C-alpha positions as CSV (number, residue, x, y, z in Angstrom):
1,X,-80.2,10.9,50.4
2,X,-78.7,7.4,49.0
3,X,-75.1,8.0,48.5
4,X,-73.6,6.1,45.2
5,X,-70.5,3.6,45.2
6,X,-68.8,3.5,42.3
7,X,-66.2,0.6,41.9
8,X,-62.9,1.6,40.1
9,X,-63.0,0.5,36.8
10,X,-61.0,-2.3,35.7
11,X,-58.5,-1.9,32.8
12,X,-59.1,-4.7,29.9
13,X,-56.1,-6.6,29.1
14,X,-57.0,-6.8,26.2
15,X,-56.2,-3.1,25.0
16,X,-53.9,-2.3,28.1
17,X,-50.5,-1.1,26.7
18,X,-47.8,-2.8,27.4
19,X,-44.7,-1.2,28.4
20,X,-41.6,-0.1,26.3
21,X,-39.5,-3.2,27.7
22,X,-42.4,-5.3,26.7
23,X,-42.2,-4.6,23.4
24,X,-38.9,-4.5,23.2
25,X,-38.3,-8.4,24.4
26,X,-41.0,-9.4,22.1
27,X,-38.8,-8.4,19.0
28,X,-36.9,-11.0,17.2
29,X,-33.9,-9.3,16.8
30,X,-33.3,-8.4,20.0
31,X,-31.1,-11.4,21.1
32,X,-28.8,-10.9,18.7
33,X,-28.7,-6.8,19.1
34,X,-27.8,-8.1,23.0
35,X,-25.1,-10.7,21.1
36,X,-23.4,-8.3,18.8
37,X,-23.0,-5.5,21.7
38,X,-21.3,-8.0,24.0
39,X,-19.0,-9.3,20.9
40,X,-18.1,-6.0,20.1
41,X,-17.1,-5.3,23.5
42,X,-15.5,-8.5,23.8
43,X,-13.2,-8.1,21.3
44,X,-12.3,-4.5,21.4
45,X,-10.9,-5.5,24.9
46,X,-9.4,-8.7,23.7
47,X,-8.6,-8.0,20.4
48,X,-6.4,-4.2,19.9
49,X,-7.0,-4.4,15.9
50,X,-10.2,-4.6,16.3
51,X,-10.6,-1.0,17.6
52,X,-8.4,0.6,14.9
53,X,-11.1,2.7,12.7
54,X,-9.7,1.5,9.3
55,X,-10.6,-2.6,10.2
56,X,-13.8,-1.3,10.0
57,X,-14.1,-1.6,6.5
58,X,-13.5,-4.6,6.2
59,X,-15.1,-6.5,9.2
60,X,-18.3,-4.8,7.4
61,X,-17.1,-6.7,4.0
62,X,-17.4,-10.1,5.4
63,X,-20.7,-9.4,7.2
64,X,-22.1,-8.2,4.4
65,X,-20.9,-11.0,1.9
66,X,-23.0,-13.4,4.1
67,X,-25.6,-10.3,4.9
68,X,-26.7,-10.5,1.4
69,X,-27.5,-13.9,0.7
70,X,-29.2,-13.8,4.5
71,X,-32.0,-11.2,3.6
72,X,-33.8,-13.6,1.3
73,X,-32.7,-16.7,3.4
74,X,-34.5,-15.1,6.1
75,X,-37.5,-14.4,4.9
76,X,-37.9,-18.0,3.7
77,X,-37.4,-19.2,7.2
78,X,-40.2,-16.7,8.0
79,X,-42.1,-18.3,5.2
80,X,-41.5,-21.8,6.8
81,X,-38.6,-23.1,4.3
82,X,-35.0,-23.2,3.7
83,X,-32.7,-23.7,0.6
84,X,-29.9,-25.4,0.8
85,X,-28.7,-24.9,-2.8
86,X,-28.7,-21.2,-2.2
87,X,-24.7,-21.1,-1.5
88,X,-23.8,-23.1,-5.1
89,X,-26.5,-21.0,-6.9
90,X,-24.0,-18.3,-5.8
91,X,-21.2,-19.6,-7.5
92,X,-23.5,-21.0,-10.8
93,X,-25.1,-17.7,-11.5
94,X,-21.5,-16.0,-11.3
95,X,-20.3,-19.1,-13.9
96,X,-23.3,-18.7,-16.2
97,X,-22.5,-15.2,-16.4
98,X,-18.9,-15.5,-17.2
99,X,-19.2,-18.6,-19.6
100,X,-22.0,-17.8,-21.7
101,X,-20.3,-13.8,-22.4
102,X,-17.0,-15.4,-23.1
103,X,-17.6,-18.4,-24.7
104,X,-20.0,-16.3,-27.5
105,X,-18.2,-13.1,-27.2
106,X,-21.0,-11.1,-25.9
107,X,-20.8,-8.2,-23.7
108,X,-20.8,-8.9,-20.3
109,X,-24.5,-7.4,-19.2
110,X,-25.9,-9.9,-21.5
111,X,-24.3,-12.7,-19.4
112,X,-25.3,-11.4,-16.8
113,X,-28.9,-10.8,-18.3
114,X,-28.5,-14.4,-18.8
115,X,-27.6,-15.5,-15.4
116,X,-30.3,-13.5,-13.8
117,X,-33.1,-15.4,-15.8
118,X,-31.2,-18.8,-15.1
119,X,-31.4,-18.2,-11.2
120,X,-34.9,-17.0,-11.3
121,X,-36.0,-20.3,-12.8
122,X,-34.0,-22.2,-10.4
123,X,-35.5,-20.3,-7.5
124,X,-39.3,-20.9,-9.4
125,X,-38.3,-24.5,-9.6
126,X,-37.8,-25.2,-6.2
127,X,-40.7,-23.4,-5.0
128,X,-42.6,-25.1,-7.9
129,X,-41.8,-28.3,-6.5
130,X,-42.5,-28.1,-3.4
131,X,-45.8,-27.1,-3.8
132,X,-46.5,-30.0,-6.6
133,X,-44.9,-32.5,-4.9
134,X,-45.5,-31.6,-0.7
135,X,-41.6,-33.0,-0.3
136,X,-39.5,-31.1,2.5
137,X,-37.7,-28.1,1.1
138,X,-34.9,-29.4,2.9
139,X,-34.9,-32.8,0.3
140,X,-36.2,-31.1,-2.9
141,X,-33.2,-28.1,-2.0
142,X,-30.9,-30.5,-1.5
143,X,-31.2,-32.4,-4.7
144,X,-30.9,-28.7,-6.1
145,X,-27.7,-28.6,-4.0
146,X,-26.3,-31.5,-5.6
147,X,-27.4,-31.2,-9.2
148,X,-25.9,-27.4,-9.6
149,X,-22.5,-28.6,-7.6
150,X,-21.8,-31.1,-10.4
151,X,-22.7,-28.7,-13.5
152,X,-20.8,-26.3,-11.5
153,X,-17.4,-28.5,-12.1
154,X,-18.7,-30.3,-15.2
155,X,-19.4,-27.2,-17.4
156,X,-16.6,-25.2,-15.7
157,X,-14.2,-28.2,-16.9
158,X,-16.1,-28.5,-20.3
159,X,-15.9,-25.1,-21.6
160,X,-12.3,-23.8,-19.7
161,X,-10.4,-27.3,-19.6
162,X,-9.8,-26.1,-15.8
163,X,-12.2,-26.2,-12.2
164,X,-12.3,-22.1,-13.1
165,X,-13.8,-19.6,-15.7
166,X,-12.0,-18.0,-18.1
167,X,-11.4,-14.4,-17.8
168,X,-13.8,-11.9,-19.2
169,X,-11.7,-8.7,-17.2
170,X,-11.4,-7.8,-20.6
171,X,-14.7,-8.0,-22.3
172,X,-16.8,-4.8,-22.9
173,X,-18.7,-4.3,-20.3
174,X,-16.4,-5.3,-17.4
175,X,-15.7,-1.9,-16.5
176,X,-19.1,-0.8,-15.9
177,X,-20.6,-3.7,-14.4
178,X,-17.7,-4.1,-11.7
179,X,-18.7,-0.3,-10.6
180,X,-22.1,-1.7,-9.8
181,X,-21.2,-4.5,-8.1
182,X,-17.4,-4.9,-6.7
183,X,-16.5,-1.5,-6.5
184,X,-15.0,0.9,-3.4
185,X,-14.7,4.3,-2.1
186,X,-13.4,5.9,0.9
187,X,-15.5,8.0,3.9
188,X,-13.5,9.6,6.7
189,X,-11.0,7.2,6.2
190,X,-12.4,3.6,5.9
191,X,-12.4,2.0,2.6
192,X,-16.1,0.9,2.1
193,X,-16.9,-1.9,-0.6
194,X,-20.2,-1.3,-2.6
195,X,-22.1,-4.4,-1.2
196,X,-21.9,-3.1,2.1
197,X,-24.7,-0.5,0.8
198,X,-26.3,-2.7,-1.5
199,X,-27.0,-4.9,1.8
200,X,-27.9,-2.2,3.8
201,X,-30.2,-0.9,1.1
202,X,-31.5,-4.5,0.6
203,X,-32.1,-4.9,4.5
204,X,-34.0,-1.5,4.6
205,X,-36.1,-2.7,1.8
206,X,-37.6,-6.4,2.6
207,X,-37.6,-4.8,6.1
208,X,-40.3,-2.5,5.1
209,X,-42.3,-5.4,2.8
210,X,-42.1,-8.1,5.3
211,X,-43.1,-5.1,8.4
212,X,-45.6,-2.8,6.1
213,X,-46.9,-4.1,3.5
214,X,-49.4,-7.3,2.8
215,X,-47.0,-9.1,1.2
216,X,-45.5,-9.5,4.7
217,X,-48.3,-10.9,6.1
218,X,-48.7,-13.3,3.7
219,X,-45.7,-14.8,4.5
220,X,-46.1,-14.7,8.4
221,X,-49.4,-16.4,7.6
222,X,-47.9,-19.0,5.5
223,X,-44.4,-19.8,7.7
224,X,-46.9,-19.9,10.8
225,X,-50.0,-22.1,9.1
226,X,-50.1,-22.9,6.0
227,X,-53.7,-24.7,5.8
228,X,-55.2,-21.9,7.8
229,X,-53.7,-19.4,5.5
230,X,-55.3,-20.5,2.4
231,X,-58.5,-20.9,4.6
232,X,-58.5,-17.0,4.8
233,X,-57.8,-16.3,1.3
234,X,-54.0,-16.2,1.4
235,X,-51.9,-17.3,-2.0
236,X,-49.5,-19.6,-0.1
237,X,-48.6,-21.5,-3.1
238,X,-47.6,-18.4,-5.0
239,X,-45.7,-16.5,-1.6
240,X,-43.5,-19.5,-1.2
241,X,-42.6,-19.9,-4.8
242,X,-42.6,-15.4,-4.7
243,X,-39.8,-16.6,-2.0
244,X,-37.7,-18.8,-3.3
245,X,-37.4,-16.5,-6.5
246,X,-36.2,-13.9,-4.2
247,X,-33.3,-16.3,-3.4
248,X,-32.6,-16.9,-6.9
249,X,-32.5,-13.0,-7.7
250,X,-30.1,-12.5,-4.5
251,X,-28.2,-15.7,-5.6
252,X,-27.7,-13.8,-8.8
253,X,-26.5,-10.6,-7.0
254,X,-24.0,-12.1,-5.1
255,X,-22.9,-14.4,-7.8
256,X,-22.3,-11.3,-9.6
257,X,-20.3,-9.6,-7.1
258,X,-18.2,-12.5,-6.7
259,X,-17.6,-12.6,-10.6
260,X,-15.9,-8.8,-10.5
261,X,-14.3,-8.9,-7.3
262,X,-12.2,-11.7,-8.8
263,X,-11.8,-9.9,-11.8
264,X,-13.6,-12.0,-14.1
265,X,-13.1,-15.2,-12.6
266,X,-15.1,-17.6,-10.7
267,X,-13.4,-20.9,-8.9
268,X,-16.3,-23.9,-9.5
269,X,-16.0,-25.5,-6.5
270,X,-16.8,-22.1,-4.5
271,X,-20.3,-21.9,-2.6
272,X,-20.7,-25.1,-1.1
273,X,-21.1,-24.9,2.8
274,X,-22.5,-21.5,2.8
275,X,-25.8,-21.9,2.7
276,X,-25.3,-22.9,6.0
277,X,-23.5,-19.9,7.1
278,X,-26.6,-18.2,5.7
279,X,-29.8,-19.6,7.7
280,X,-27.2,-19.2,10.7
281,X,-26.9,-15.4,10.7
282,X,-30.9,-16.0,10.3
283,X,-31.6,-18.1,13.1
284,X,-29.3,-16.4,15.2
285,X,-31.3,-13.3,14.3
286,X,-34.8,-14.7,15.3
287,X,-35.9,-16.8,12.8
288,X,-37.5,-20.0,13.9
289,X,-36.6,-23.1,12.1
290,X,-40.0,-23.9,12.4
291,X,-41.5,-20.7,10.7
292,X,-43.9,-18.0,11.4
293,X,-41.8,-15.9,13.3
294,X,-38.3,-13.9,12.3
295,X,-36.7,-10.9,11.3
296,X,-34.9,-9.7,8.4
297,X,-32.8,-7.0,10.5
298,X,-32.0,-9.3,13.0
299,X,-30.4,-11.7,10.1
300,X,-28.4,-8.6,9.6
301,X,-27.8,-8.6,12.6
302,X,-26.6,-12.0,12.7
303,X,-24.5,-11.6,10.0
304,X,-22.5,-9.0,11.2
305,X,-21.8,-11.4,14.3
306,X,-20.7,-13.4,11.8
307,X,-18.2,-10.9,10.2
308,X,-17.2,-9.3,13.9
309,X,-16.2,-13.3,15.1
310,X,-14.7,-14.1,11.6
311,X,-11.9,-11.2,11.7
312,X,-11.8,-10.9,16.0
313,X,-10.6,-14.2,15.8
314,X,-7.9,-13.3,13.5
315,X,-7.3,-10.3,14.9
316,X,-6.8,-11.6,18.6
317,X,-4.0,-14.0,17.2
318,X,-6.0,-17.0,18.2
319,X,-6.1,-20.2,16.0
320,X,-9.2,-19.8,13.4
321,X,-10.0,-23.3,13.8
322,X,-12.2,-22.3,16.8
323,X,-14.6,-20.2,15.1
324,X,-16.2,-23.3,13.5
325,X,-16.9,-24.2,17.1
326,X,-17.9,-21.0,18.0
327,X,-20.7,-21.2,15.1
328,X,-21.8,-24.3,16.7
329,X,-22.6,-23.2,19.7
330,X,-23.6,-19.9,18.5
331,X,-26.1,-21.5,16.6
332,X,-27.5,-23.9,19.5
333,X,-28.1,-20.7,21.8
334,X,-29.4,-18.7,19.7
335,X,-32.4,-21.1,18.8
336,X,-33.1,-22.1,22.7
337,X,-33.2,-17.8,23.5
338,X,-35.3,-17.5,20.4
339,X,-37.6,-19.7,21.6
340,X,-37.6,-18.5,24.6
341,X,-38.1,-14.6,23.2
342,X,-41.6,-15.7,21.0
343,X,-42.6,-17.8,24.1
344,X,-42.1,-15.3,26.5
345,X,-44.5,-12.7,23.7
346,X,-47.0,-15.0,23.3
347,X,-47.7,-15.1,26.8
348,X,-47.4,-11.6,27.2
Protein backbone atom coordinates (compact mmCIF):
# COMPACT_ATOMS: atom_id res chain seq x y z
CA UNK A 1 0.00 0.00 0.00
CA UNK A 2 1.41 3.37 -1.05
CA UNK A 3 2.16 5.76 1.72
CA UNK A 4 0.98 9.33 1.52
CA UNK A 5 3.58 11.97 2.23
CA UNK A 6 2.15 15.19 3.51
CA UNK A 7 4.20 18.35 3.43
CA UNK A 8 3.85 20.87 6.21
CA UNK A 9 1.46 23.69 5.46
CA UNK A 10 3.31 26.98 5.38
CA UNK A 11 1.60 29.97 6.90
CA UNK A 12 0.58 32.69 4.51
CA UNK A 13 2.55 35.80 5.44
CA UNK A 14 -0.38 37.94 4.33
CA UNK A 15 -2.70 36.57 7.01
CA UNK A 16 -0.25 35.58 9.75
CA UNK A 17 -0.87 37.37 13.01
CA UNK A 18 1.73 39.87 14.12
CA UNK A 19 3.20 39.69 17.58
CA UNK A 20 2.15 42.17 20.25
CA UNK A 21 5.57 43.79 20.09
CA UNK A 22 5.29 44.29 16.34
CA UNK A 23 1.86 45.85 16.69
CA UNK A 24 3.08 48.21 19.40
CA UNK A 25 6.12 49.28 17.39
CA UNK A 26 3.88 50.07 14.43
CA UNK A 27 1.92 52.64 16.43
CA UNK A 28 2.94 56.28 15.72
CA UNK A 29 2.72 57.32 19.36
CA UNK A 30 5.02 54.64 20.78
CA UNK A 31 8.12 56.84 20.55
CA UNK A 32 6.46 59.70 22.41
CA UNK A 33 5.17 57.37 25.14
CA UNK A 34 8.67 56.04 25.76
CA UNK A 35 10.02 59.60 25.73
CA UNK A 36 7.38 60.78 28.20
CA UNK A 37 8.23 57.93 30.58
CA UNK A 38 11.96 58.73 30.41
CA UNK A 39 11.37 62.46 31.00
CA UNK A 40 9.03 61.72 33.92
CA UNK A 41 11.59 59.51 35.65
CA UNK A 42 14.37 62.01 34.94
CA UNK A 43 12.60 64.98 36.52
CA UNK A 44 11.28 62.93 39.44
CA UNK A 45 14.95 62.29 40.26
CA UNK A 46 16.40 65.70 39.28
CA UNK A 47 13.66 68.06 40.52
CA UNK A 48 12.26 67.43 44.03
CA UNK A 49 9.19 69.72 43.53
CA UNK A 50 8.26 67.53 40.55
CA UNK A 51 7.41 64.75 43.00
CA UNK A 52 4.84 66.89 44.82
CA UNK A 53 1.39 65.65 43.83
CA UNK A 54 0.04 69.18 44.26
CA UNK A 55 2.11 70.27 41.24
CA UNK A 56 0.47 67.68 38.99
CA UNK A 57 -2.39 70.05 38.18
CA UNK A 58 0.06 72.77 37.13
CA UNK A 59 1.96 70.41 34.84
CA UNK A 60 -1.25 69.15 33.24
CA UNK A 61 -2.47 72.73 32.80
CA UNK A 62 0.66 73.72 30.90
CA UNK A 63 0.26 70.62 28.75
CA UNK A 64 -3.41 71.34 28.07
CA UNK A 65 -2.70 74.88 26.87
CA UNK A 66 -0.68 73.36 24.03
CA UNK A 67 -2.59 70.09 23.85
CA UNK A 68 -5.98 71.54 22.91
CA UNK A 69 -4.57 73.07 19.73
CA UNK A 70 -2.32 70.06 19.11
CA UNK A 71 -5.50 68.02 18.47
CA UNK A 72 -6.56 69.75 15.21
CA UNK A 73 -2.95 70.44 14.21
CA UNK A 74 -2.23 66.70 14.44
CA UNK A 75 -5.27 65.91 12.30
CA UNK A 76 -4.25 68.57 9.77
CA UNK A 77 -0.70 67.24 9.57
CA UNK A 78 -1.97 63.70 9.06
CA UNK A 79 -4.03 65.21 6.24
CA UNK A 80 -0.79 66.51 4.73
CA UNK A 81 -1.02 70.25 5.58
CA UNK A 82 0.26 72.91 8.02
CA UNK A 83 -1.34 75.95 9.60
CA UNK A 84 1.15 78.61 10.62
CA UNK A 85 -1.66 80.99 11.57
CA UNK A 86 -2.96 78.77 14.39
CA UNK A 87 -1.17 80.69 17.16
CA UNK A 88 -2.35 84.19 16.27
CA UNK A 89 -5.81 82.82 15.33
CA UNK A 90 -6.29 81.99 19.02
CA UNK A 91 -5.60 85.62 19.92
CA UNK A 92 -7.86 86.84 17.09
CA UNK A 93 -10.72 84.81 18.50
CA UNK A 94 -10.33 86.11 22.04
CA UNK A 95 -9.96 89.71 20.86
CA UNK A 96 -13.00 89.47 18.57
CA UNK A 97 -15.27 88.20 21.34
CA UNK A 98 -14.07 90.81 23.83
CA UNK A 99 -14.03 93.81 21.48
CA UNK A 100 -17.39 93.03 19.89
CA UNK A 101 -19.16 92.55 23.23
CA UNK A 102 -17.57 95.68 24.73
CA UNK A 103 -18.04 98.03 21.79
CA UNK A 104 -21.69 97.12 21.25
CA UNK A 105 -22.54 96.55 24.93
CA UNK A 106 -23.81 93.05 24.22
CA UNK A 107 -23.99 89.86 26.23
CA UNK A 108 -20.60 88.15 26.23
CA UNK A 109 -22.10 85.06 24.58
CA UNK A 110 -23.03 87.12 21.53
CA UNK A 111 -19.42 88.23 21.15
CA UNK A 112 -18.36 84.59 21.49
CA UNK A 113 -20.69 83.52 18.67
CA UNK A 114 -19.30 86.26 16.42
CA UNK A 115 -15.78 85.06 17.25
CA UNK A 116 -16.77 81.48 16.42
CA UNK A 117 -18.14 82.51 13.04
CA UNK A 118 -14.95 84.45 12.29
CA UNK A 119 -12.67 81.59 13.38
CA UNK A 120 -14.51 79.07 11.20
CA UNK A 121 -14.37 81.53 8.31
CA UNK A 122 -10.61 81.94 8.66
CA UNK A 123 -10.18 78.18 8.59
CA UNK A 124 -12.48 77.84 5.58
CA UNK A 125 -10.60 80.62 3.77
CA UNK A 126 -7.24 78.92 4.37
CA UNK A 127 -8.57 75.62 3.07
CA UNK A 128 -10.37 77.13 0.09
CA UNK A 129 -7.35 79.21 -1.00
CA UNK A 130 -5.09 76.20 -0.64
CA UNK A 131 -7.29 74.01 -2.84
CA UNK A 132 -8.12 76.80 -5.30
CA UNK A 133 -4.53 77.87 -5.99
CA UNK A 134 -2.55 74.72 -5.28
CA UNK A 135 -0.08 76.76 -3.24
CA UNK A 136 1.68 75.03 -0.35
CA UNK A 137 -0.18 75.40 2.95
CA UNK A 138 3.05 76.83 4.38
CA UNK A 139 2.72 79.91 2.15
CA UNK A 140 -1.05 80.27 2.43
CA UNK A 141 -1.11 80.17 6.23
CA UNK A 142 2.04 82.26 6.54
CA UNK A 143 0.17 85.00 4.71
CA UNK A 144 -2.82 84.54 7.01
CA UNK A 145 -0.46 84.69 9.99
CA UNK A 146 0.81 88.14 9.05
CA UNK A 147 -2.68 89.42 8.21
CA UNK A 148 -4.08 88.33 11.57
CA UNK A 149 -1.07 89.54 13.49
CA UNK A 150 -1.41 92.99 11.97
CA UNK A 151 -5.17 93.13 12.44
CA UNK A 152 -4.92 92.00 16.07
CA UNK A 153 -2.68 94.93 16.98
CA UNK A 154 -4.25 97.56 14.70
CA UNK A 155 -7.90 96.89 15.61
CA UNK A 156 -7.10 96.65 19.33
CA UNK A 157 -5.29 100.01 19.26
CA UNK A 158 -8.16 101.53 17.28
CA UNK A 159 -10.86 100.39 19.70
CA UNK A 160 -9.14 100.59 23.07
CA UNK A 161 -6.26 102.99 22.48
CA UNK A 162 -3.87 100.43 23.91
CA UNK A 163 -2.32 97.05 23.02
CA UNK A 164 -4.86 95.16 25.14
CA UNK A 165 -8.62 94.88 24.75
CA UNK A 166 -11.00 96.53 27.21
CA UNK A 167 -12.06 94.34 30.10
CA UNK A 168 -15.45 92.62 29.81
CA UNK A 169 -15.23 91.11 33.30
CA UNK A 170 -18.34 92.97 34.54
CA UNK A 171 -20.55 92.36 31.50
CA UNK A 172 -23.58 90.08 31.24
CA UNK A 173 -22.78 86.44 30.63
CA UNK A 174 -19.15 86.66 31.72
CA UNK A 175 -19.54 84.51 34.83
CA UNK A 176 -21.36 81.70 33.03
CA UNK A 177 -18.87 81.69 30.18
CA UNK A 178 -15.90 81.67 32.55
CA UNK A 179 -17.36 78.62 34.29
CA UNK A 180 -17.32 76.76 30.96
CA UNK A 181 -13.89 77.82 29.72
CA UNK A 182 -11.75 78.87 32.69
CA UNK A 183 -13.07 77.37 35.93
CA UNK A 184 -11.29 74.94 38.22
CA UNK A 185 -12.06 72.30 40.83
CA UNK A 186 -10.30 70.16 43.41
CA UNK A 187 -9.64 66.47 42.87
CA UNK A 188 -7.92 64.71 45.73
CA UNK A 189 -6.31 67.96 46.83
CA UNK A 190 -5.04 68.73 43.31
CA UNK A 191 -6.37 71.81 41.53
CA UNK A 192 -7.66 70.82 38.10
CA UNK A 193 -8.37 73.49 35.50
CA UNK A 194 -11.43 72.77 33.39
CA UNK A 195 -9.39 73.03 30.18
CA UNK A 196 -7.63 69.80 31.21
CA UNK A 197 -10.99 68.00 31.16
CA UNK A 198 -11.87 69.54 27.80
CA UNK A 199 -8.48 68.50 26.45
CA UNK A 200 -9.04 64.86 27.41
CA UNK A 201 -12.54 64.91 25.88
CA UNK A 202 -11.28 66.45 22.63
CA UNK A 203 -8.45 63.92 22.33
CA UNK A 204 -10.86 61.01 22.88
CA UNK A 205 -13.34 62.28 20.27
CA UNK A 206 -10.66 63.07 17.70
CA UNK A 207 -8.95 59.69 18.19
CA UNK A 208 -12.28 57.91 17.68
CA UNK A 209 -13.01 59.90 14.51
CA UNK A 210 -9.53 59.23 13.15
CA UNK A 211 -9.41 55.49 13.86
CA UNK A 212 -13.02 54.34 13.77
CA UNK A 213 -14.83 56.37 11.10
CA UNK A 214 -14.77 56.84 7.34
CA UNK A 215 -13.72 60.45 7.87
CA UNK A 216 -10.56 59.19 9.57
CA UNK A 217 -9.81 56.95 6.60
CA UNK A 218 -10.28 59.93 4.30
CA UNK A 219 -7.84 62.02 6.36
CA UNK A 220 -5.14 59.37 6.13
CA UNK A 221 -5.79 58.89 2.41
CA UNK A 222 -5.76 62.62 1.61
CA UNK A 223 -2.49 63.08 3.46
CA UNK A 224 -0.82 59.99 2.05
CA UNK A 225 -1.54 60.50 -1.65
CA UNK A 226 -4.17 63.06 -2.60
CA UNK A 227 -4.27 62.04 -6.28
CA UNK A 228 -4.77 58.36 -5.48
CA UNK A 229 -7.38 59.28 -2.86
CA UNK A 230 -9.37 61.27 -5.42
CA UNK A 231 -9.20 58.32 -7.84
CA UNK A 232 -11.01 56.10 -5.33
CA UNK A 233 -13.64 58.68 -4.46
CA UNK A 234 -12.24 60.45 -1.41
CA UNK A 235 -13.54 64.06 -1.29
CA UNK A 236 -10.06 65.50 -0.77
CA UNK A 237 -11.14 69.14 -1.13
CA UNK A 238 -13.88 68.83 1.50
CA UNK A 239 -11.60 66.89 3.83
CA UNK A 240 -8.84 69.50 3.76
CA UNK A 241 -11.16 72.47 4.07
CA UNK A 242 -12.87 70.67 6.94
CA UNK A 243 -9.53 70.12 8.68
CA UNK A 244 -8.66 73.81 8.42
CA UNK A 245 -12.09 74.66 9.82
CA UNK A 246 -11.42 72.26 12.70
CA UNK A 247 -8.28 74.27 13.44
CA UNK A 248 -10.49 77.37 13.37
CA UNK A 249 -12.95 75.84 15.87
CA UNK A 250 -10.22 74.85 18.29
CA UNK A 251 -8.58 78.27 17.91
CA UNK A 252 -11.93 79.74 18.95
CA UNK A 253 -12.10 77.46 21.99
CA UNK A 254 -8.52 78.25 23.03
CA UNK A 255 -9.22 81.95 22.45
CA UNK A 256 -12.20 81.82 24.79
CA UNK A 257 -10.08 80.16 27.45
CA UNK A 258 -7.46 82.88 26.99
CA UNK A 259 -10.09 85.61 27.28
CA UNK A 260 -11.76 84.31 30.43
CA UNK A 261 -8.69 83.11 32.30
CA UNK A 262 -7.36 86.69 32.03
CA UNK A 263 -10.59 88.18 33.38
CA UNK A 264 -11.85 89.45 30.06
CA UNK A 265 -8.66 91.07 28.72
CA UNK A 266 -6.50 89.87 25.83
CA UNK A 267 -3.08 91.22 24.84
CA UNK A 268 -3.03 91.81 21.08
CA UNK A 269 0.53 90.55 20.65
CA UNK A 270 -0.10 87.13 22.18
CA UNK A 271 0.04 83.91 20.20
CA UNK A 272 3.06 84.63 18.01
CA UNK A 273 5.27 81.54 17.96
CA UNK A 274 2.68 79.26 19.56
CA UNK A 275 1.99 77.62 16.19
CA UNK A 276 5.45 76.05 16.32
CA UNK A 277 4.72 74.56 19.74
CA UNK A 278 1.55 72.94 18.38
CA UNK A 279 3.49 71.50 15.44
CA UNK A 280 6.29 70.27 17.73
CA UNK A 281 3.73 68.49 19.94
CA UNK A 282 2.22 66.81 16.89
CA UNK A 283 5.60 65.77 15.46
CA UNK A 284 6.87 64.49 18.81
CA UNK A 285 3.62 62.52 19.02
CA UNK A 286 4.28 60.69 15.76
CA UNK A 287 2.97 62.89 12.94
CA UNK A 288 5.17 63.01 9.85
CA UNK A 289 5.75 66.33 8.11
CA UNK A 290 4.90 64.59 4.82
CA UNK A 291 1.38 63.62 5.93
CA UNK A 292 -0.54 60.36 5.88
CA UNK A 293 0.81 59.12 9.19
CA UNK A 294 0.35 60.14 12.81
CA UNK A 295 -1.74 60.00 15.93
CA UNK A 296 -3.93 62.37 17.92
CA UNK A 297 -3.09 60.53 21.13
CA UNK A 298 0.57 60.95 20.26
CA UNK A 299 0.02 64.69 19.86
CA UNK A 300 -1.45 64.74 23.37
CA UNK A 301 1.60 62.91 24.70
CA UNK A 302 3.80 65.42 22.89
CA UNK A 303 1.97 68.25 24.66
CA UNK A 304 2.39 66.42 27.98
CA UNK A 305 6.14 66.18 27.34
CA UNK A 306 6.15 69.93 26.68
CA UNK A 307 4.40 70.60 30.00
CA UNK A 308 6.70 68.30 31.96
CA UNK A 309 9.88 69.78 30.50
CA UNK A 310 8.74 73.40 30.78
CA UNK A 311 8.02 73.10 34.49
CA UNK A 312 10.66 70.46 35.17
CA UNK A 313 13.39 72.89 34.12
CA UNK A 314 11.98 75.49 36.54
CA UNK A 315 11.52 73.00 39.39
CA UNK A 316 15.09 71.77 38.93
CA UNK A 317 16.36 75.34 39.27
CA UNK A 318 18.03 75.41 35.85
CA UNK A 319 18.35 78.33 33.47
CA UNK A 320 15.06 78.38 31.47
CA UNK A 321 17.03 79.35 28.37
CA UNK A 322 17.85 75.66 27.99
CA UNK A 323 14.18 74.91 27.37
CA UNK A 324 14.18 76.24 23.80
CA UNK A 325 17.33 74.29 23.02
CA UNK A 326 15.60 71.17 24.28
CA UNK A 327 12.58 71.87 22.06
CA UNK A 328 14.77 72.03 18.98
CA UNK A 329 16.62 68.83 19.86
CA UNK A 330 13.36 67.08 20.69
CA UNK A 331 11.87 68.06 17.32
CA UNK A 332 14.85 66.69 15.38
CA UNK A 333 14.98 63.48 17.39
CA UNK A 334 11.24 62.91 17.11
CA UNK A 335 11.31 63.43 13.34
CA UNK A 336 14.03 60.80 12.95
CA UNK A 337 12.33 58.33 15.32
CA UNK A 338 8.97 58.73 13.57
CA UNK A 339 10.53 58.06 10.18
CA UNK A 340 12.31 54.94 11.47
CA UNK A 341 9.14 53.62 13.14
CA UNK A 342 7.11 54.19 9.97
CA UNK A 343 9.69 52.43 7.80
CA UNK A 344 9.86 49.49 10.22
CA UNK A 345 6.06 49.23 10.28
CA UNK A 346 5.87 49.23 6.48
CA UNK A 347 8.63 46.60 6.26
CA UNK A 348 6.60 44.26 8.45
